[in-house]
N, C-alpha and C positions, 0 to 999 in steps of 0.2 A: 591471728590476733589483730585487733583493731589498732589503728594509729592513734597517736596522742590527741590529735584534734577531735577525733570521734569520741574518745573517752572524756575529754574536757567538756564536750557538750552534754555528756551524761552525768557529770559530777554534781550539778545542782539537784538533779532528780534523785541521784544516789543519796545526797545529804538529806533530802526531804523524805526519803524512803518510799518513793512511788514507782521504782523500777520493778520489772518482773524478776522472778528468781533467776532466770537465765542471764538477763542483763546485769543483775547485781553480781552474780558470780563472775561474769566477764570483767566488770570493772574492778572487782577485788583482785582477780588474777593479774590484771594489768598494773594495779597499784603496788602489788608485791614486787614487781620487777622494774617499775619506772619511778625514779626519784622525782622527776619534774612534775608528773601528775600527782604524786603524793603530796608535794609541796603546794600544788595548786589546790588540792582538797583541804589542806591545813589552812591556807589563806581564806578559802571560802567559809570554813567553819569559824574562823576569827571574825570575819565580816558579819556573819549571821549572829554571832554572840554580841557584837557591838550594836547591831540593829535591835536585837531583843532587849538590850540594856537601856535603850533610849526611852525617855518618858513619852507617854502617849500624847499626841498632838491634840490640843484643845481647839475645837471648832468655834467660830464666832457664833453668837446666839442667833443671828438672823439666818444662818446657813440652813438649819433644819427647817425653819419656817418657809424659806424660799423653795426648798426642795419639795416640801409637803404641799405647798400651794400649787406648784407645777403638776404634781401627781394628781391632785384633785381636779385641776382643769382638764387634764388628759382623760381622767375617768369620766367626767361629765360629758365631754365631747364624744367619747366612745359610746356612752349610754344613749345620747341623742342620735348618733349615727347608726346605732344598732337597729332601731325601728324605722329610721328614715327610708331605707330602700323599700319597705313594704308598701309605701304609698304608690310606688311605681312598679314594684315587682308583680303584684296581683293583677292590675289592669293589663300589663304587658303580657303576662302569662295567659290571661283570658283571650286577648286579641290574637296571640300566636296560635292558640288552640282553635279559635274560630277560622282563622285563615287556613290552617291545615285541614280542618273539616271541610270547608268549602272547596278547596283544591282536590281533596280526595273524592268528593261527590262529583265534581266536574270531570275528573279523569275517569271515574267509573262510568259515567254516562256516555262520554265520548268513545269509550271502548266498546259499547254495545250497539253502535250504529249498524243498521242492516247493510248488506252488500249493495243493495240498490242505490243507497244514498252515496256510497263511495264510488260506484260505477253506474252513472245514471242511465246509460244505454243498455245495460245488461238485463236480460229477461229474468223473471223471478225463478227461484230454484225448481219449482214444480214444472214450469215451462221447459226448462233445460232437460228434465228427465223425460218429458213427453217427446221432445225433439230427438233425443237419443233413441227412443223406442221406435219412432216412425221414420227415421232416416234410412235411406237405402244402404244396403250392405256394401262395403268397399269391394272393389274387384279383387279376385284372387291374385295372389302374387305370381303364379305361373303365367297368367295372361299378360301381365305387365312385362315380363322378361322376354316373351316370344314376339311381342309386337315390335316391328322395326321403327327406328327413330326417323322422323321426317327430315 
């Protein structure tokens, strides 16, 4: 069972009828056993009845005009600002697209450089294949092992 302080926090919601069924049942069970919380609910109901009995407050005539003028000003500024970014949004988008395209082309072209430009002293690939075919065969492994070291 919940404590009185927890139930007292739920009493205004109970009075308004916005509690879930489980919370409502919990409050009703507590109220059946706790006189202090029951009196608190009775006081809350009396206060609500007094407030409902008060006449509705009359607003000054200028109040509505002032509020509506403020609403109109905000609506106008929002309408102006709604299209204002397009002046900058479109050129910035185009510039960003061009920068990305130029960078993509630059990166693509630098990735295709032939090996000769990266290694200037290296022979072309066809010359490497010819050198491999005409190079003398390496000595057999058995000849290397039998030869004495100097």
